Legacy VTK file of the C-alpha trace (Angstrom):
# vtk DataFile Version 3.0
C-alpha trace
ASCII
DATASET POLYDATA
POINTS 439 float
-16.764 27.447 -8.542
-17.541 23.785 -9.238
-17.831 21.649 -6.109
-16.341 18.142 -6.369
-18.406 15.784 -4.228
-16.817 12.384 -3.426
-19.158 9.470 -2.774
-17.097 7.271 -0.418
-14.479 9.894 0.417
-12.843 7.764 3.139
-11.629 5.163 0.623
-7.839 5.248 0.412
-7.720 6.307 -3.253
-10.710 8.640 -2.922
-9.245 10.367 0.144
-5.935 10.882 -1.654
-7.634 12.264 -4.786
-9.740 14.661 -2.674
-6.514 15.991 -1.127
-4.940 16.443 -4.589
-7.876 18.498 -5.852
-7.989 20.537 -2.627
-4.264 21.376 -2.889
-4.808 22.289 -6.542
-7.339 24.968 -5.560
-10.656 23.178 -6.129
-13.603 23.129 -3.723
-13.961 19.607 -2.352
-16.358 17.771 -0.048
-17.552 14.196 0.330
-19.692 11.672 2.112
-19.237 8.278 3.715
-20.300 5.994 6.559
-19.790 7.295 10.080
-17.321 4.549 11.105
-13.819 5.921 11.693
-11.133 5.204 9.066
-7.514 6.354 9.378
-7.805 7.927 5.913
-10.106 10.662 7.255
-7.374 12.270 9.403
-5.778 14.065 6.448
-9.205 15.224 5.226
-10.091 16.636 8.629
-6.703 18.371 8.846
-7.458 20.144 5.543
-10.992 20.948 6.777
-12.549 19.006 3.902
-16.199 18.456 4.787
-17.233 14.808 5.384
-21.012 14.310 5.387
-23.155 11.240 6.122
-24.659 9.646 3.008
-27.933 11.363 2.019
-29.637 12.495 -1.166
-29.673 16.085 0.051
-25.873 16.298 -0.360
-26.289 16.434 -4.141
-26.920 19.844 -5.687
-26.969 21.210 -9.263
-23.607 22.325 -10.642
-21.580 19.740 -8.721
-19.281 17.115 -10.193
-19.740 13.803 -8.405
-16.752 11.445 -8.177
-18.038 7.998 -7.257
-16.016 5.300 -5.550
-16.141 1.916 -7.280
-17.587 0.211 -4.208
-20.892 2.026 -4.759
-23.411 0.999 -7.460
-25.469 3.424 -9.519
-28.390 2.571 -7.224
-26.630 4.227 -4.241
-28.873 7.052 -3.036
-26.417 9.871 -3.823
-25.399 8.543 -7.239
-29.045 7.882 -8.100
-29.940 11.442 -7.023
-27.118 12.912 -9.103
-28.197 10.973 -12.191
-31.832 12.011 -11.718
-30.779 15.695 -11.435
-28.512 15.490 -14.469
-25.433 16.135 -12.296
-22.235 14.762 -13.853
-21.100 11.477 -12.253
-17.608 10.202 -13.002
-16.078 7.049 -11.580
-12.816 7.311 -9.619
-10.633 5.459 -12.131
-12.104 7.325 -15.111
-11.346 10.636 -13.401
-7.739 9.609 -12.647
-7.266 8.474 -16.266
-8.343 11.883 -17.567
-6.523 13.859 -14.865
-3.116 12.288 -15.542
-3.058 13.407 -19.175
-1.731 16.857 -18.202
1.434 15.419 -16.569
4.278 12.976 -17.113
2.425 10.082 -15.467
4.035 7.236 -13.540
1.840 4.348 -12.403
3.165 1.979 -9.734
1.596 -1.453 -9.703
2.304 -4.968 -8.452
0.871 -7.618 -6.162
3.046 -6.404 -3.268
4.996 -3.236 -2.502
3.144 -0.726 -4.646
2.157 1.629 -1.808
5.673 1.819 -0.338
7.223 2.229 -3.795
4.740 4.961 -4.769
5.493 6.818 -1.535
9.248 6.478 -2.030
9.092 7.635 -5.659
6.969 10.659 -4.712
9.443 11.586 -1.955
12.453 11.278 -4.264
10.883 13.148 -7.189
9.882 16.067 -4.966
13.596 16.794 -4.706
13.720 17.261 -8.478
10.614 18.994 -9.857
7.074 19.796 -8.647
4.941 16.644 -8.413
1.396 15.622 -7.636
0.941 12.172 -6.178
-1.672 9.665 -5.051
-0.562 6.951 -2.620
-2.684 3.960 -1.634
-2.352 4.718 2.078
-4.777 7.620 1.644
-2.115 10.285 1.073
-2.449 12.738 -1.783
-0.859 16.036 -2.753
-1.568 18.352 -5.653
0.798 20.995 -6.979
-0.393 23.603 -9.504
3.101 23.586 -11.036
3.403 19.781 -11.128
5.367 18.188 -13.950
4.952 14.590 -12.768
1.872 12.718 -11.540
2.825 9.645 -9.512
0.021 7.268 -8.614
-0.676 3.811 -7.288
-2.411 1.590 -9.858
-4.303 -1.321 -8.315
-4.744 -4.561 -10.235
-7.834 -5.683 -8.277
-10.768 -6.260 -10.649
-8.424 -4.992 -13.386
-9.078 -1.398 -12.280
-5.668 -0.303 -13.587
-6.768 -0.966 -17.163
-8.452 2.448 -17.035
-4.974 3.982 -17.241
-2.521 4.706 -20.091
0.503 6.064 -18.159
3.789 7.286 -19.588
5.688 4.942 -17.261
4.775 1.888 -15.220
6.755 0.363 -12.360
5.786 -3.302 -11.893
7.040 -4.624 -8.554
5.959 -8.290 -8.931
3.148 -10.593 -10.043
1.740 -12.988 -7.457
-1.571 -14.768 -6.926
-3.760 -12.646 -4.668
-7.402 -11.472 -4.544
-8.662 -15.049 -5.055
-12.225 -13.708 -4.824
-11.615 -12.202 -8.298
-8.556 -13.767 -9.978
-8.704 -17.496 -10.726
-4.937 -18.166 -10.575
-1.554 -16.528 -11.182
-2.070 -16.883 -14.945
-5.183 -14.734 -14.662
-3.210 -12.120 -12.704
-0.478 -12.196 -15.359
-3.000 -11.621 -18.135
-4.174 -8.434 -16.392
-0.598 -7.141 -16.076
0.143 -8.093 -19.673
-2.850 -6.072 -20.848
-1.706 -3.152 -18.687
1.850 -3.367 -20.121
0.509 -2.763 -23.636
-1.065 0.513 -22.480
2.209 2.109 -21.264
3.532 4.923 -23.479
7.251 5.394 -22.656
8.858 2.582 -20.604
8.223 -0.138 -18.037
10.443 -0.677 -14.995
9.942 -4.305 -13.912
11.329 -6.593 -11.197
13.467 -8.929 -13.259
13.828 -11.751 -10.722
10.069 -12.380 -10.970
9.420 -15.267 -13.363
6.046 -13.836 -14.376
7.362 -10.354 -15.138
10.160 -11.849 -17.251
7.421 -12.891 -19.715
5.887 -9.408 -20.050
5.615 -8.162 -23.652
5.376 -4.432 -24.406
5.505 -1.861 -27.196
7.982 0.217 -25.154
11.372 -0.551 -23.536
11.214 -2.832 -20.488
14.022 -2.204 -17.983
14.584 -4.916 -15.394
15.849 -4.422 -11.836
16.726 -6.913 -9.109
19.472 -8.945 -7.461
20.143 -11.341 -10.356
22.971 -10.929 -12.860
20.713 -10.510 -15.885
19.059 -7.305 -14.677
19.663 -3.888 -16.236
19.779 -2.394 -12.720
21.358 -4.703 -10.153
21.844 -4.274 -6.408
25.121 -5.716 -5.122
27.238 -5.650 -1.958
24.317 -5.207 0.447
25.251 -4.194 3.993
22.323 -4.607 6.395
22.436 -3.110 9.879
20.123 -1.979 12.649
20.372 1.549 11.181
19.211 0.593 7.679
20.664 -0.778 4.461
23.527 0.204 2.149
24.066 -1.208 -1.362
25.801 -0.593 -4.677
23.894 -0.242 -7.936
25.309 -1.507 -11.230
23.712 -0.446 -14.508
24.257 -3.144 -17.126
27.271 -4.387 -15.132
28.858 -0.936 -14.784
29.087 0.609 -11.313
26.650 3.526 -10.975
26.607 4.626 -7.307
26.256 3.578 -3.670
22.937 4.250 -1.918
21.743 4.169 1.680
18.157 3.720 2.841
16.874 3.987 6.436
14.637 0.925 5.950
14.972 -2.835 6.353
14.582 -6.046 4.381
15.217 -7.056 0.758
11.828 -5.726 -0.330
12.887 -2.175 0.564
16.113 -2.533 -1.429
13.991 -3.572 -4.415
11.591 -0.651 -3.948
14.573 1.732 -3.933
16.085 0.024 -6.980
12.836 0.492 -8.943
12.858 4.203 -8.099
16.556 4.520 -9.012
15.918 2.841 -12.386
13.010 5.153 -13.219
14.958 8.262 -12.213
18.037 7.120 -14.156
15.836 6.747 -17.257
14.546 10.290 -16.666
18.189 11.472 -16.335
17.786 12.739 -12.780
20.993 13.685 -10.938
22.362 10.764 -8.902
23.285 13.033 -5.974
19.652 14.082 -5.596
18.611 10.415 -5.523
21.189 9.606 -2.837
20.056 12.525 -0.685
16.313 11.875 -1.051
16.547 8.107 -0.474
18.277 8.717 2.875
15.395 10.810 4.209
12.307 8.736 3.395
10.159 8.149 6.492
7.848 5.539 4.991
4.105 5.481 4.312
1.146 4.901 6.612
0.581 1.390 7.954
3.881 0.055 6.592
6.116 -0.864 9.550
4.797 2.086 11.575
6.518 1.859 14.965
5.714 2.969 18.500
7.654 2.186 21.673
5.682 1.572 24.872
7.537 0.400 27.950
9.957 -2.330 26.929
7.972 -3.277 23.825
8.043 -2.063 20.221
4.559 -2.041 18.639
4.456 -2.129 14.831
1.380 -1.458 12.692
1.675 -3.078 9.247
-0.699 -3.717 6.353
0.811 -7.158 5.557
-2.072 -9.473 4.621
-0.489 -11.955 2.170
2.038 -14.678 3.139
4.808 -13.019 1.071
4.216 -9.682 2.843
4.119 -11.277 6.298
7.479 -12.935 5.684
8.976 -9.625 4.472
7.699 -7.772 7.561
9.103 -10.402 9.945
12.471 -10.312 8.140
12.573 -6.501 8.356
11.871 -6.683 12.099
14.694 -9.205 12.572
17.133 -6.903 10.744
16.243 -3.881 12.858
15.831 -5.742 16.159
18.121 -8.799 15.940
18.193 -9.342 19.714
14.447 -9.078 20.421
11.768 -11.767 20.173
9.451 -11.147 17.194
5.747 -11.661 17.945
3.132 -11.763 15.161
-0.401 -10.580 15.949
-2.264 -11.338 12.735
-5.809 -10.793 11.512
-6.526 -12.630 8.241
-8.299 -10.511 5.612
-11.229 -12.272 3.877
-12.220 -15.925 4.140
-11.377 -16.453 0.462
-7.742 -15.401 0.869
-7.383 -17.290 4.168
-8.710 -20.511 2.622
-6.591 -20.183 -0.531
-3.319 -19.547 1.322
-3.957 -21.452 4.566
-0.732 -23.496 4.365
1.355 -20.499 3.212
0.010 -18.338 6.048
1.022 -21.040 8.504
4.542 -21.210 7.066
5.164 -17.445 6.965
3.711 -16.759 10.419
5.726 -19.691 11.747
8.878 -17.612 11.207
7.889 -15.415 14.162
8.904 -16.463 17.685
5.289 -16.375 18.880
1.962 -16.010 17.061
-1.409 -14.609 18.157
-4.347 -14.806 15.769
-7.426 -12.577 15.588
-10.746 -13.619 14.038
-10.917 -13.440 10.237
-11.995 -10.058 8.863
-14.687 -11.035 6.374
-15.886 -9.279 3.250
-19.534 -8.506 2.586
-19.047 -9.986 -0.904
-18.140 -13.495 0.218
-19.535 -16.556 1.936
-17.412 -17.658 4.873
-18.450 -21.306 4.719
-16.986 -23.589 7.359
-13.599 -21.884 7.704
-12.631 -20.343 11.055
-9.516 -18.894 12.660
-8.969 -22.267 14.334
-8.118 -23.781 10.935
-5.146 -21.409 10.701
-4.269 -21.916 14.375
-3.900 -25.645 13.691
-1.173 -24.873 11.119
1.061 -22.946 13.577
2.690 -24.603 16.553
1.964 -22.743 19.790
-0.349 -20.163 18.199
-3.030 -18.608 20.414
-6.281 -16.774 19.702
-6.417 -13.134 20.845
-9.675 -11.363 21.727
-10.163 -7.600 21.441
-11.658 -7.481 24.950
-8.707 -9.343 26.486
-5.284 -8.494 25.074
-3.600 -9.195 28.436
-1.522 -12.175 27.133
0.625 -9.612 25.271
1.642 -8.017 28.585
3.852 -11.034 29.305
6.051 -10.390 26.260
8.714 -8.128 27.783
11.339 -6.605 25.481
9.566 -7.948 22.368
8.595 -6.550 18.968
4.837 -6.953 18.414
3.846 -6.927 14.742
0.139 -6.101 14.376
-0.510 -7.213 10.786
-3.593 -7.195 8.580
-5.678 -5.276 6.045
-8.945 -5.316 8.005
-9.363 -3.590 11.367
-6.346 -5.041 13.180
-5.795 -1.510 14.564
-8.620 -2.038 17.052
-6.612 -4.861 18.682
-3.540 -2.654 18.853
-5.546 0.254 20.309
-7.130 -2.055 22.909
-3.691 -3.326 23.872
-2.159 0.154 24.002
-4.934 1.265 26.369
-4.337 -1.764 28.599
-0.565 -1.297 28.515
-0.923 2.387 29.358
-2.916 1.478 32.454
-0.263 -1.032 33.514
2.567 1.472 33.006
0.709 4.081 35.097
0.245 1.571 37.926
3.960 0.797 37.854
4.957 4.456 38.276
LINES 1 440
439 0 1 2 3 4 5 6 7 8 9 10 11 12 13 14 15 16 17 18 19 20 21 22 23 24 25 26 27 28 29 30 31 32 33 34 35 36 37 38 39 40 41 42 43 44 45 46 47 48 49 50 51 52 53 54 55 56 57 58 59 60 61 62 63 64 65 66 67 68 69 70 71 72 73 74 75 76 77 78 79 80 81 82 83 84 85 86 87 88 89 90 91 92 93 94 95 96 97 98 99 100 101 102 103 104 105 106 107 108 109 110 111 112 113 114 115 116 117 118 119 120 121 122 123 124 125 126 127 128 129 130 131 132 133 134 135 136 137 138 139 140 141 142 143 144 145 146 147 148 149 150 151 152 153 154 155 156 157 158 159 160 161 162 163 164 165 166 167 168 169 170 171 172 173 174 175 176 177 178 179 180 181 182 183 184 185 186 187 188 189 190 191 192 193 194 195 196 197 198 199 200 201 202 203 204 205 206 207 208 209 210 211 212 213 214 215 216 217 218 219 220 221 222 223 224 225 226 227 228 229 230 231 232 233 234 235 236 237 238 239 240 241 242 243 244 245 246 247 248 249 250 251 252 253 254 255 256 257 258 259 260 261 262 263 264 265 266 267 268 269 270 271 272 273 274 275 276 277 278 279 280 281 282 283 284 285 286 287 288 289 290 291 292 293 294 295 296 297 298 299 300 301 302 303 304 305 306 307 308 309 310 311 312 313 314 315 316 317 318 319 320 321 322 323 324 325 326 327 328 329 330 331 332 333 334 335 336 337 338 339 340 341 342 343 344 345 346 347 348 349 350 351 352 353 354 355 356 357 358 359 360 361 362 363 364 365 366 367 368 369 370 371 372 373 374 375 376 377 378 379 380 381 382 383 384 385 386 387 388 389 390 391 392 393 394 395 396 397 398 399 400 401 402 403 404 405 406 407 408 409 410 411 412 413 414 415 416 417 418 419 420 421 422 423 424 425 426 427 428 429 430 431 432 433 434 435 436 437 438
């Protein structure tokens, strides 16, 4: 049997794809750095072998799937090429793999991971599905009809794909280390739109997405009156959100979701629109939407003592604002505390003012040092430049998280796309010690 060897198996997409192939009956292994990543938990649970990088991992008869972060000069890829072992890049493999299914790509500057996870959960109540979620979760089903996958716009990677459907959640300026401005981002999405085969489901209240041209029908969803699928009569509570959906101004159904904030209503609306187009029974949608538990690192909660600790991937000003708003809906009577680690110097510099404004919506802000990228030059920027934009903000050190102990009965939002988890783990360990002493 062919062995699929993943170079960089701990990457979120690579980990998910390895799980898909494992579930589908293939023999899978991979290699990566020894540093711990949360994506390896699922691999270890499935007993998928994770090796340290070395030439000796490559053997004749393998198929090597290479992560895009690794050049052809990487020792394992170089060894495979010298042995004549087939090497296929991650996105090329996905593009070929999806051809056997009804494929649904979920893309957008924000919300694509949560929307992919929600769509996969809902569709599993209908027919067998395989899915790849950007939080490192993947599942393969030998009987799958649908393949649901997250399609990332960074470096225009999603242009490898020609899906049957695309959900486009929004277009915003992000990844300033690659895109020059929002017009550059739009051009990537426009090119992607022309590669879709059946229909596009797009957020209609987004001024950029309103300009999208396609060869297939474009169905718009949102809160505004001009949308094909419109959410109305929202009722937000500490238990979740309830809303009515109108299809071209005709009442369709009432839905309930156990999540918070406008962004989660929009994610659900995108899924409802896609399923409506596929003529999926409304009752199944209502049932499945009620039972979605979320994806990894998206408002992942833990209660310790009197505090609620939340782990969230928010790393853009728009996402930070959405996470704070969701926390206020669920915990209206608790102080909301942001513990934020900026991700890359480029993004921090580009959105310095916007970060200050969005974080300023929290009741208290703690900042962690900027998580830099190996591909960028940090220049003169430091975390103090962001601190100066936020009244009362303080710097938090990993080796002294004790200031957080003073925040009784608060919600602590640990936000970032770097290694913000190490600050949360350090604090949890400290808090655990304090709680033991108090017993």
